[in-house]
RODO-2510 file (C-alpha; in nm, 4 decimals, decimal comma):
residues 545
     n   res          X          Y          Z
     1     m     0,0464    -3,4955     1,1587
     2     k    -0,1697    -3,3071     0,9099
     3     v    -0,1231    -2,9300     0,9138
     4     l    -0,3571    -2,7123     0,7085
     5     w    -0,2630    -2,3531     0,6382
     6     l    -0,5539    -2,1180     0,5709
     7     d    -0,4183    -1,8511     0,3385
     8     l    -0,6885    -1,5847     0,3626
     9     n    -0,6030    -1,2627     0,1789
    10     s    -0,7864    -0,9445     0,0865
    11     s    -0,7474    -1,0228    -0,2847
    12     y    -0,5690    -1,2648    -0,5127
    13     a    -0,3188    -0,9937    -0,6040
    14     h    -0,1693    -1,0239    -0,2557
    15     s     0,0110    -1,3158    -0,1020
    16     s     0,1363    -1,3639     0,2532
    17     l     0,4966    -1,4621     0,3246
    18     a     0,3990    -1,6337     0,6489
    19     l     0,3415    -1,9845     0,5148
    20     p     0,6580    -2,0171     0,3011
    21     a     0,8635    -1,8476     0,5748
    22     l     0,7489    -2,1020     0,8353
    23     h     0,7431    -2,4037     0,6062
    24     a     1,0960    -2,3432     0,4770
    25     q     1,2351    -2,4019     0,8270
    26     i     1,0828    -2,7522     0,8574
    27     a     1,0356    -2,8577     0,4954
    28     d     1,2515    -3,1669     0,5531
    29     d     1,0278    -3,2997     0,8323
    30     t     0,8470    -3,5859     0,6591
    31     s     0,6250    -3,6496     0,9623
    32     i     0,4243    -3,3377     0,8734
    33     k     0,1779    -3,3478     0,5858
    34     w     0,0911    -2,9974     0,4639
    35     n    -0,2273    -2,8757     0,2976
    36     v    -0,3121    -2,5213     0,1921
    37     v    -0,6520    -2,3636     0,1384
    38     s    -0,6266    -2,0242    -0,0325
    39     a    -0,9178    -1,7824    -0,0423
    40     t    -1,0089    -1,4147    -0,0239
    41     i    -1,2170    -1,2379     0,2370
    42     n    -1,4920    -1,1857    -0,0219
    43     e    -1,5547    -1,5558    -0,0760
    44     n    -1,8349    -1,7541     0,0847
    45     a    -1,7292    -1,8776     0,4309
    46     g    -1,9208    -2,2040     0,3860
    47     m    -1,7276    -2,2919     0,0707
    48     i    -1,3946    -2,2297     0,2469
    49     v    -1,5039    -2,4423     0,5444
    50     d    -1,6088    -2,7260     0,3122
    51     e    -1,2653    -2,7336     0,1525
    52     i    -1,0958    -2,7384     0,4929
    53     y    -1,3289    -3,0077     0,6272
    54     r    -1,2489    -3,2414     0,3402
    55     c    -0,8798    -3,2252     0,4391
    56     q    -0,9534    -3,3372     0,7992
    57     p    -0,6512    -3,1541     0,9465
    58     d    -0,5035    -3,2120     1,2932
    59     i    -0,3885    -2,8486     1,3044
    60     l    -0,5286    -2,5392     1,1354
    61     a    -0,2903    -2,2414     1,1267
    62     a    -0,3365    -1,8940     0,9815
    63     t    -0,2024    -1,5397     0,9915
    64     t    -0,4430    -1,2813     1,1308
    65     w    -0,4329    -0,9150     1,0367
    66     l    -0,6851    -0,6359     1,0550
    67     f    -0,8465    -0,6908     0,7138
    68     n    -0,8952    -1,0678     0,7312
    69     h    -0,9694    -1,0869     1,1044
    70     e    -1,3496    -1,0930     1,0866
    71     q    -1,3829    -1,3406     0,7992
    72     l    -1,1165    -1,5648     0,9487
    73     l    -1,3121    -1,6000     1,2726
    74     h    -1,6266    -1,6901     1,0783
    75     v    -1,4359    -1,9688     0,9044
    76     i    -1,2380    -2,1182     1,1933
    77     s    -1,5339    -2,1146     1,4347
    78     r    -1,7238    -2,3333     1,1886
    79     v    -1,4221    -2,5594     1,1406
    80     k    -1,3942    -2,6114     1,5183
    81     a    -1,7626    -2,7000     1,5381
    82     l    -1,7160    -2,9644     1,2680
    83     l    -1,3718    -3,0828     1,3827
    84     p    -1,3556    -3,0333     1,7615
    85     q    -1,0245    -3,2237     1,7877
    86     c    -0,8544    -2,9906     1,5383
    87     c    -0,6062    -2,7609     1,7119
    88     i    -0,6348    -2,4014     1,5882
    89     a    -0,3263    -2,1794     1,6133
    90     l    -0,3083    -1,8211     1,4898
    91     g    -0,0322    -1,5647     1,4519
    92     g     0,0212    -1,2285     1,2905
    93     p     0,0125    -0,8583     1,3796
    94     e    -0,3322    -0,8839     1,5419
    95     f    -0,1677    -1,0516     1,8414
    96     l     0,1053    -0,8012     1,9226
    97     g    -0,0997    -0,6634     2,2119
    98     d    -0,2750    -0,8268     2,5108
    99     n    -0,4370    -1,1487     2,3899
   100     e    -0,6363    -1,2572     2,6965
   101     f    -0,9632    -1,0969     2,5879
   102     f    -0,9338    -1,2489     2,2394
   103     l    -0,8725    -1,6021     2,3712
   104     r    -1,1574    -1,5854     2,6220
   105     s    -1,3933    -1,4415     2,3586
   106     n    -1,2986    -1,7034     2,0987
   107     p    -1,2631    -2,0363     2,2837
   108     f    -1,2379    -2,2239     1,9529
   109     v    -0,8809    -2,0852     1,9184
   110     n    -0,6303    -2,2989     2,1092
   111     c    -0,3382    -2,0564     2,1081
   112     v    -0,1923    -1,7492     1,9408
   113     f     0,1678    -1,6487     1,8672
   114     r     0,3045    -1,3022     1,9395
   115     g     0,6042    -1,2028     1,7336
   116     e     0,8212    -1,3865     1,4812
   117     g     0,7316    -1,7497     1,4256
   118     e     1,0058    -1,9179     1,2215
   119     e     1,1758    -2,0626     1,5291
   120     i     0,8871    -2,1044     1,7715
   121     f     0,6272    -2,2560     1,5369
   122     p     0,8383    -2,5686     1,4679
   123     e     0,9045    -2,5938     1,8427
   124     w     0,5321    -2,5737     1,9165
   125     l     0,4519    -2,8411     1,6567
   126     m     0,6769    -3,0810     1,8480
   127     r     0,4905    -3,0047     2,1728
   128     k     0,1404    -2,9631     2,0330
   129     d     0,0113    -3,2662     2,2225
   130     t     0,1693    -3,1685     2,5566
   131     p     0,0128    -2,8328     2,6544
   132     n     0,1807    -2,8490     2,9952
   133     d     0,5088    -2,7741     2,8151
   134     w     0,3772    -2,4705     2,6273
   135     d     0,4829    -2,2272     2,8991
   136     t     0,8461    -2,2415     2,7787
   137     i     0,7690    -2,1451     2,4172
   138     p     0,8488    -1,7728     2,3657
   139     g     0,5639    -1,5622     2,2294
   140     l     0,2911    -1,8234     2,2856
   141     c    -0,0329    -1,7052     2,4477
   142     y    -0,3049    -1,9496     2,5548
   143     l    -0,5510    -2,0535     2,8262
   144     s    -0,4374    -2,3413     3,0456
   145     a    -0,6567    -2,6403     3,1272
   146     d    -0,7781    -2,4664     3,4437
   147     g    -0,8617    -2,1468     3,2529
   148     q    -0,5586    -1,9355     3,3456
   149     y    -0,4223    -1,6967     3,0838
   150     k    -0,0613    -1,7738     2,9956
   151     d     0,1496    -1,5115     2,8212
   152     n     0,5041    -1,5920     2,7112
   153     d     0,5994    -1,2387     2,6055
   154     i     0,7211    -1,1921     2,2450
   155     a     0,9320    -1,4043     2,0118
   156     r     1,2229    -1,2548     1,8198
   157     v     1,4524    -1,4264     1,5695
   158     l     1,7854    -1,2746     1,6692
   159     n     1,9898    -1,4519     1,4022
   160     f     1,7684    -1,3356     1,1167
   161     s     2,0239    -1,4168     0,8463
   162     s     2,0377    -1,7822     0,9506
   163     l     1,6773    -1,8504     0,8486
   164     i     1,6075    -2,0566     0,5376
   165     p     1,4562    -1,8064     0,2892
   166     p     1,0864    -1,8435     0,2020
   167     e     1,1680    -1,8603    -0,1712
   168     k     1,2995    -2,2139    -0,1098
   169     s     0,9599    -2,3341     0,0130
   170     i     0,7305    -2,5194    -0,2264
   171     f     0,4548    -2,2887    -0,0993
   172     f     0,6170    -1,9657    -0,2172
   173     n     0,3696    -1,8154    -0,4612
   174     w     0,5354    -1,7168    -0,7889
   175     s     0,2088    -1,6428    -0,9706
   176     k     0,1441    -1,2963    -0,8232
   177     p     0,2279    -0,9684    -1,0017
   178     f     0,4922    -0,8936    -0,7376
   179     v     0,6819    -1,0671    -0,4599
   180     q     0,7974    -0,9407    -0,1221
   181     l     1,1597    -0,9547    -0,0144
   182     e     1,2305    -0,9002     0,3537
   183     t     1,5798    -0,7536     0,3870
   184     t     1,5484    -0,6107     0,7382
   185     r     1,3586    -0,6767     1,0590
   186     g     1,2932    -0,4159     1,3224
   187     c     1,3000    -0,0390     1,2859
   188     f     1,5254     0,2316     1,4231
   189     n     1,2317     0,4732     1,4300
   190     t     0,9936     0,5127     1,7242
   191     c     0,6582     0,6010     1,5630
   192     t     0,3918     0,5320     1,8247
   193     f     0,1262     0,4375     1,5671
   194     c     0,3356     0,1645     1,4018
   195     v     0,3688    -0,1996     1,5092
   196     s     0,7411    -0,1766     1,4292
   197     g     0,7933     0,1449     1,6219
   198     g     1,0940     0,0947     1,8455
   199     e     1,1278    -0,2730     1,7509
   200     k     1,4857    -0,3468     1,8435
   201     p     1,7319    -0,4738     1,7539
   202     v     1,7293    -0,3923     1,3838
   203     r     1,8499    -0,7029     1,2007
   204     t     1,9665    -0,7018     0,8392
   205     l     2,0558    -0,9600     0,5785
   206     p     2,4047    -0,9562     0,4227
   207     i     2,4152    -0,8105     0,0708
   208     e     2,5362    -1,1391    -0,0739
   209     t     2,2363    -1,3221     0,0770
   210     i     2,0015    -1,0680    -0,0793
   211     r     2,1792    -1,1098    -0,4145
   212     e     2,1276    -1,4868    -0,4050
   213     r     1,7586    -1,4450    -0,3284
   214     l     1,7151    -1,1889    -0,6046
   215     q     1,8768    -1,4294    -0,8481
   216     i     1,6113    -1,6873    -0,7586
   217     i     1,3386    -1,4245    -0,8017
   218     h     1,4860    -1,3161    -1,1347
   219     r     1,4953    -1,6723    -1,2645
   220     h     1,1211    -1,6944    -1,2018
   221     g     1,0617    -1,3910    -1,4260
   222     i     0,9302    -1,1632    -1,1506
   223     k     0,9198    -0,7981    -1,2632
   224     n     0,8307    -0,6217    -0,9354
   225     v     0,9868    -0,6711    -0,5923
   226     r     0,8536    -0,5012    -0,2800
   227     v     1,1451    -0,4641    -0,0432
   228     l     1,0307    -0,5069     0,3168
   229     d     1,2490    -0,2613     0,5031
   230     r     1,0763    -0,0054     0,7231
   231     t     1,3398     0,2588     0,6481
   232     f     1,5599     0,1633     0,3559
   233     n     1,7892     0,4656     0,3975
   234     y     1,8475     0,4650     0,7749
   235     n     2,2091     0,3734     0,6945
   236     t     2,3564     0,5547     0,3928
   237     h     2,6344     0,3034     0,3352
   238     r     2,3956     0,0075     0,3318
   239     a     2,1467     0,1981     0,1150
   240     k     2,4194     0,2594    -0,1444
   241     e     2,5136    -0,1089    -0,1400
   242     l     2,1521    -0,2055    -0,1995
   243     l     2,1148     0,0397    -0,4872
   244     e     2,4267    -0,1032    -0,6504
   245     l     2,2779    -0,4499    -0,6062
   246     f     1,9444    -0,3476    -0,7560
   247     l     2,1280    -0,2095    -1,0594
   248     e     2,2507    -0,5613    -1,1340
   249     f     1,8889    -0,6583    -1,2089
   250     a     1,7972    -0,3542    -1,4186
   251     p     1,5904    -0,3225    -1,6305
   252     d     1,4263    -0,6585    -1,5582
   253     i     1,3079    -0,5802    -1,2034
   254     c     1,1504    -0,2696    -1,0492
   255     f     1,2015    -0,2315    -0,6737
   256     h     0,9405    -0,0772    -0,4419
   257     l     1,0987     0,0835    -0,1341
   258     e     0,9957     0,2728     0,1775
   259     i     1,2233     0,5727     0,2261
   260     h     1,2512     0,8348     0,5014
   261     p     1,2796     1,1759     0,3306
   262     a     1,4396     1,3367     0,6378
   263     l     1,7405     1,1038     0,6180
   264     l     1,8642     1,1713     0,2648
   265     s     2,2356     1,2443     0,2761
   266     e     2,3978     1,4331    -0,0121
   267     e     2,5844     1,1151    -0,0955
   268     l     2,2608     0,9164    -0,1304
   269     q     2,0905     1,1946    -0,3256
   270     k     2,3722     1,1779    -0,5792
   271     e     2,3244     0,8015    -0,6131
   272     l     1,9488     0,8336    -0,6616
   273     k     1,9917     1,0924    -0,9372
   274     q     2,2069     0,8543    -1,1415
   275     l     1,9726     0,5542    -1,1371
   276     p     1,8042     0,4442    -1,4611
   277     d     1,4389     0,5228    -1,5231
   278     g     1,1925     0,2885    -1,3594
   279     l     1,4354     0,1031    -1,1313
   280     l     1,2763     0,2387    -0,8117
   281     h     0,9246     0,3143    -0,6944
   282     l     0,9422     0,5048    -0,3649
   283     e     0,6992     0,5287    -0,0755
   284     a     0,7974     0,8330     0,1291
   285     g     0,6715     0,8176     0,4856
   286     i     0,5703     1,1711     0,5805
   287     q     0,2355     1,1234     0,7671
   288     s     0,1905     1,4964     0,8332
   289     l     0,3628     1,8201     0,7401
   290     r     0,3126     1,9558     1,0940
   291     e     0,5946     1,9532     1,3489
   292     p     0,3703     1,9159     1,6595
   293     v     0,1905     1,6183     1,5015
   294     l     0,5166     1,4393     1,4222
   295     e     0,6589     1,5139     1,7659
   296     q     0,3471     1,3764     1,9345
   297     s     0,3791     1,0631     1,7189
   298     r     0,7501     1,0385     1,8141
   299     r     0,8597     1,0167     1,4527
   300     m     1,2336     1,0750     1,4251
   301     g     1,3780     1,3332     1,1897
   302     r     1,3238     1,7087     1,1611
   303     l     1,0287     1,8264     0,9542
   304     t     1,2420     2,0786     0,7636
   305     d     1,4730     1,7956     0,6560
   306     a     1,1745     1,5771     0,5634
   307     l     1,0234     1,8514     0,3452
   308     e     1,3530     1,9179     0,1703
   309     g     1,4055     1,5464     0,1172
   310     l     1,0546     1,4960    -0,0149
   311     k     1,0880     1,7905    -0,2517
   312     f     1,4100     1,6374    -0,3836
   313     l     1,2561     1,2909    -0,4301
   314     c     0,9516     1,4273    -0,6103
   315     s     1,1748     1,6273    -0,8453
   316     l     1,3575     1,3177    -0,9701
   317     p     1,2496     1,2384    -1,3279
   318     n     1,3823     0,8813    -1,3130
   319     m     1,1455     0,7491    -1,0449
   320     e     0,8020     0,8075    -0,8941
   321     t     0,7567     0,9004    -0,5288
   322     h     0,4356     0,8453    -0,3365
   323     a     0,3680     1,0379    -0,0158
   324     d     0,1244     0,9487     0,2604
   325     l    -0,0770     1,1494     0,5112
   326     i    -0,2644     1,0037     0,8096
   327     a    -0,5923     1,1608     0,9230
   328     g    -0,6695     1,1122     1,2916
   329     l    -0,3189     1,1620     1,4282
   330     p    -0,3220     1,3610     1,7539
   331     l    -0,3041     1,7407     1,6998
   332     y    -0,3834     1,7064     1,3263
   333     h    -0,6748     1,9243     1,2056
   334     l    -0,8818     1,8704     0,8896
   335     s    -0,7923     2,2151     0,7541
   336     e    -0,4234     2,1238     0,7873
   337     i    -0,4797     1,8047     0,5873
   338     f    -0,6241     2,0087     0,2988
   339     e    -0,3244     2,2437     0,3177
   340     d    -0,0765     1,9559     0,3301
   341     i    -0,2304     1,8002     0,0195
   342     r    -0,1742     2,1260    -0,1664
   343     m     0,1900     2,1286    -0,0569
   344     l     0,2443     1,7682    -0,1683
   345     a     0,0831     1,8524    -0,5023
   346     e     0,3187     2,1494    -0,5307
   347     f     0,6143     1,9167    -0,4723
   348     g     0,4819     1,6959    -0,7530
   349     a     0,4207     1,3779    -0,5537
   350     g     0,3407     1,0888    -0,7890
   351     e     0,0579     0,9846    -0,5576
   352     i    -0,0902     1,1336    -0,2425
   353     q    -0,2250     0,8615    -0,0169
   354     l    -0,4545     0,9814     0,2599
   355     e    -0,5368     0,7120     0,5133
   356     s    -0,7270     0,7126     0,8412
   357     l    -0,5256     0,6278     1,1504
   358     k    -0,5782     0,2773     1,2864
   359     l    -0,4763     0,2027     1,6436
   360     l    -0,3186    -0,1371     1,5964
   361     p    -0,2672    -0,3891     1,8779
   362     g     0,0662    -0,3534     2,0523
   363     t     0,1292     0,0071     1,9457
   364     e     0,2229     0,2759     2,1941
   365     m    -0,0465     0,5089     2,0626
   366     r    -0,3176     0,2511     2,1301
   367     k    -0,1961     0,2145     2,4875
   368     r    -0,2082     0,5937     2,5306
   369     a    -0,5333     0,6510     2,3393
   370     k    -0,7299     0,7843     2,6376
   371     e    -0,4459     1,0118     2,7446
   372     l    -0,4218     1,1503     2,3891
   373     g    -0,7967     1,1999     2,3560
   374     i    -0,8422     0,9401     2,0816
   375     q    -1,1618     0,7426     2,0452
   376     y    -1,1342     0,4409     1,8155
   377     s    -1,3240     0,1339     1,7049
   378     p    -1,2624    -0,1648     1,9345
   379     l    -1,3099    -0,3970     1,6356
   380     p    -1,0896    -0,4313     1,3252
   381     p    -0,9712    -0,2249     1,1514
   382     y    -0,9532    -0,0170     1,4747
   383     e    -1,0005     0,3117     1,2902
   384     v    -0,9928     0,6380     1,4830
   385     l    -1,3451     0,7764     1,5268
   386     q    -1,2687     1,1132     1,6849
   387     t    -0,9894     1,3117     1,8499
   388     h    -0,9700     1,6467     2,0262
   389     e    -0,8689     1,8020     1,6919
   390     i    -1,0903     1,6245     1,4378
   391     s    -1,4585     1,5350     1,4741
   392     v    -1,6549     1,2309     1,3618
   393     s    -1,7909     1,4103     1,0549
   394     e    -1,4522     1,5642     0,9704
   395     l    -1,2919     1,2182     0,9661
   396     q    -1,5593     1,1125     0,7188
   397     t    -1,4712     1,4177     0,5102
   398     a    -1,1070     1,3071     0,5192
   399     r    -1,2113     0,9591     0,4054
   400     q    -1,4101     1,1094     0,1171
   401     l    -1,1171     1,3346     0,0301
   402     s    -0,9028     1,0214     0,0037
   403     r    -1,1528     0,8829    -0,2476
   404     l    -1,1268     1,2031    -0,4520
   405     l    -0,7459     1,1834    -0,4551
   406     d    -0,7481     0,8192    -0,5620
   407     g    -0,9986     0,8818    -0,8390
   408     f    -0,8425     1,1941    -0,9858
   409     y    -0,4987     1,2968    -0,8557
   410     n    -0,3663     0,9413    -0,8240
   411     t    -0,4948     0,8456    -1,1680
   412     h    -0,2377     0,9224    -1,4380
   413     t    -0,4957     1,0399    -1,6942
   414     w    -0,6419     1,3112    -1,4714
   415     q    -0,3413     1,3934    -1,2544
   416     y    -0,1995     1,6886    -1,4483
   417     v    -0,5201     1,8876    -1,4638
   418     t    -0,6198     1,7920    -1,1078
   419     r    -0,2810     1,9065    -0,9753
   420     k    -0,3111     2,2317    -1,1684
   421     l    -0,6559     2,2996    -1,0230
   422     i    -0,5373     2,2184    -0,6702
   423     l    -0,2431     2,4570    -0,6985
   424     e    -0,4075     2,7433    -0,8850
   425     r    -0,7512     2,7366    -0,7238
   426     e    -0,7203     2,7154    -0,3459
   427     e    -1,0885     2,6320    -0,2999
   428     f    -1,0968     2,3603    -0,5691
   429     l    -1,0614     2,0582    -0,3395
   430     y    -1,3414     2,1819    -0,1136
   431     r    -1,5764     2,2628    -0,4024
   432     f    -1,5076     1,9507    -0,6061
   433     l    -1,5446     1,7256    -0,3012
   434     e    -1,8745     1,8927    -0,2164
   435     h    -1,9871     1,8372    -0,5781
   436     l    -1,8990     1,4650    -0,5753
   437     i    -2,0861     1,4211    -0,2465
   438     r    -2,3892     1,6125    -0,3748
   439     i    -2,4240     1,4000    -0,6894
   440     g    -2,3864     1,0836    -0,4808
   441     l    -2,0721     0,9470    -0,6479
   442     i    -1,8001     0,9941    -0,3866
   443     d    -1,8375     0,6384    -0,2553
   444     q    -1,9275     0,4736    -0,5849
   445     p    -1,6861     0,3015    -0,8242
   446     i    -1,6486     0,5350    -1,1230
   447     s    -1,4946     0,4408    -1,4560
   448     l    -1,2034     0,6382    -1,5978
   449     e    -1,4304     0,7828    -1,8670
   450     r    -1,7022     0,8785    -1,6189
   451     r    -1,4443     1,0600    -1,4067
   452     g    -1,3433     1,2614    -1,7123
   453     l    -1,7046     1,3536    -1,7850
   454     i    -1,7578     1,4640    -1,4239
   455     l    -1,4412     1,6736    -1,4178
   456     y    -1,5170     1,8338    -1,7552
   457     e    -1,8727     1,9252    -1,6620
   458     f    -1,7559     2,0631    -1,3263
   459     c    -1,4890     2,2787    -1,4910
   460     k    -1,7317     2,3924    -1,7597
   461     q    -1,9604     2,5250    -1,4861
   462     h    -1,7057     2,6569    -1,2343
   463     y    -1,3618     2,6803    -1,4006
   464     p    -1,4170     2,7249    -1,7772
   465     e    -1,0549     2,8271    -1,8277
   466     y    -0,9555     2,4656    -1,7474
   467     q    -1,1901     2,2973    -1,9960
   468     s    -0,9173     2,2616    -2,2559
   469     e    -0,6870     2,0902    -2,0037
   470     v    -0,9530     1,8255    -1,9369
   471     s    -1,0183     1,7873    -2,3098
   472     i    -0,6490     1,7321    -2,3799
   473     a    -0,6286     1,4652    -2,1093
   474     w    -0,9433     1,3038    -2,2531
   475     i    -0,8010     1,2929    -2,6060
   476     e    -0,4600     1,1639    -2,4970
   477     a    -0,6288     0,8834    -2,3043
   478     g    -0,7837     0,7661    -2,6313
   479     m    -1,1436     0,8340    -2,5331
   480     s    -1,4322     0,8963    -2,7703
   481     l    -1,4186     1,2200    -2,9679
   482     k    -1,7975     1,2103    -2,9884
   483     k    -1,8528     1,2753    -2,6179
   484     l    -1,8809     1,5999    -2,4245
   485     p    -1,5147     1,6611    -2,3279
   486     a    -1,4329     1,6589    -2,7011
   487     e    -1,7222     1,8864    -2,7982
   488     r    -1,4887     2,1571    -2,9340
   489     v    -1,2631     1,9174    -3,1233
   490     r    -1,2614     1,9536    -3,5030
   491     t    -1,2257     1,6164    -3,6715
   492     k    -1,3379     1,6544    -4,0340
   493     r    -1,0876     1,7257    -4,3120
   494     q    -0,8255     1,8823    -4,0876
   495     t    -0,5060     1,9855    -4,2658
   496     p    -0,1815     2,0938    -4,0981
   497     p    -0,1234     2,4675    -4,0439
   498     e     0,1719     2,6453    -4,2006
   499     s     0,3716     2,5964    -3,8812
   500     w     0,3355     2,4147    -3,5518
   501     k     0,5480     2,3154    -3,2562
   502     v     0,5736     1,9373    -3,2322
   503     l     0,5300     1,8187    -2,8731
   504     y     0,5703     1,4469    -2,9382
   505     g     0,5616     1,1964    -3,2230
   506     e     0,6323     1,2476    -3,5907
   507     y     0,3773     1,3771    -3,8393
   508     r     0,2935     1,1667    -4,1452
   509     e     0,0301     1,2353    -4,4084
   510     s    -0,1350     0,9023    -4,3282
   511     l    -0,2282     1,0234    -3,9804
   512     r    -0,5843     1,1347    -3,9158
   513     l    -0,5684     1,4831    -3,7639
   514     c    -0,7988     1,6546    -3,5211
   515     f    -0,7716     2,0056    -3,3808
   516     l    -0,8667     2,1399    -3,0388
   517     p    -0,8868     2,5203    -3,0494
   518     t    -0,8023     2,6985    -2,7257
   519     d    -0,8472     3,0478    -2,8680
   520     e    -1,0982     3,0837    -3,1507
   521     e    -0,9793     3,4300    -3,2546
   522     s    -0,6104     3,3467    -3,2932
   523     n    -0,6766     2,9875    -3,3996
   524     h    -0,4348     2,8747    -3,1298
   525     g    -0,4758     2,5156    -3,0178
   526     y    -0,3502     2,1602    -3,0207
   527     w    -0,3218     1,9086    -3,3031
   528     f    -0,3456     1,5345    -3,2504
   529     g    -0,2603     1,2617    -3,4993
   530     f    -0,4136     0,9132    -3,4938
   531     e    -0,2924     0,5972    -3,6634
   532     s    -0,6306     0,4669    -3,7787
   533     e    -0,9944     0,5534    -3,8425
   534     i    -1,0926     0,4083    -3,5045
   535     q    -1,1679     0,7078    -3,2859
   536     k    -1,1127     0,5472    -2,9467
   537     v    -0,7335     0,5207    -2,9662
   538     e    -0,4497     0,7165    -2,8166
   539     p    -0,2880     0,9749    -3,0458
   540     v     0,0677     0,9143    -3,1640
   541     f     0,1368     1,2763    -3,2528
   542     k     0,0765     1,6087    -3,0781
   543     a     0,1619     1,9628    -3,1820
   544     e     0,0763     2,3170    -3,0778
   545     s    -0,0075     2,6030    -3,3130
***
């Protein structure tokens, strides 16, 4: 039996765990010959089909999710036309809802799996040629020979820790910049917009099992591990055990975690404070800073606790915390999103991620969309188009605001001055967003240097007191001292003043100095020292006089 796995991702930086997770369970079955075709959604469908066709598979399997859904259908429909005897089986989060419409609309798909596949996929492979027996396979959805829709509910792996880990599969991809490590399945929380909302029971791996898997990951030289655990800190005792385990791999590995800021016990806060720099990168699920919005979304935890927890996390100097907001949630207004961004900036969030709500298959919020007054796209990525609280055009404004945050606040070079403008000038976000839209750049890719030019020119016109802040960021990023943001910089024959306050680095006479005056009358300003005559280089010395 020849099985071909179509590994279709959004980019080559990402890699799905589905194939190695499934393959690891049946790797010893020599009757199955495996092939893999890897591609991205931006590649030509015909080229992908050609590669698949040359393999002449008996079965084509793939994971379907909202961002590869459309391209995947283009590919597999062509494959079915060329290889009508090939059985096409799909799984993934796209099939957590009702699958009858999908199967009737896409007759080239033989069946889809709802839920966790490690146990049921091997079972289905054994019965692939006897469709009359498919009705006993949990989670399998298909159309019978007489056209009836068959739905076998959802598949769950109850003994999660008994699975053979995906790292033991020959198809585990060690070439990516990070790997994913699934330590928990299910979620104690009940968020109605999440596919894991209310997924019970919560199943966890023993600490020793996780240690063994991390040792394998470490031996492969992986520097970044994304821990797949919907709420890492739902249990303080387990969270402490995991932190102690992660310390065993410091400083070689950085761990990316999702953390619930409302559930930070004093005990866990103490542990987090003591961790070495760079061990953790935190994603704090906050979604909204409005109590009615969170209550409507059935997110557990009090808002006051979440805000206190988030403020604590953002204050930690030894790790970076990212916070997310979701536009389009019921009861969430655009004006409140702007206000919430200012509050997150005040906390000092390392990144502010503003996403549009997507009503994913199988979620409670999708089932209640009409009741909640939500209109959404029926096609992937199922984005919300309008609610009672936010209009079509306001959702587009939120999307554009997300672009602004990514380009300026979430970019290290421009973050300090952008945060300062957000906090000290209440109207800044509105005015700067309007400016980016007016000059036609809000939806265009903009280089780091171009962003600096835009911000400098905008401040020069509207907020001249912030020009120096942009210039400092420009200089420290090693950008050209011959361009506009460095127009006030003095570069020729600069000699040190009688006294200065060193901010970083060590002055040496061999350094090339430049001076940025911030007050011409008092000659107050900043000194920067460079290692060489090349102007486009980051300074190694900075002082204030």
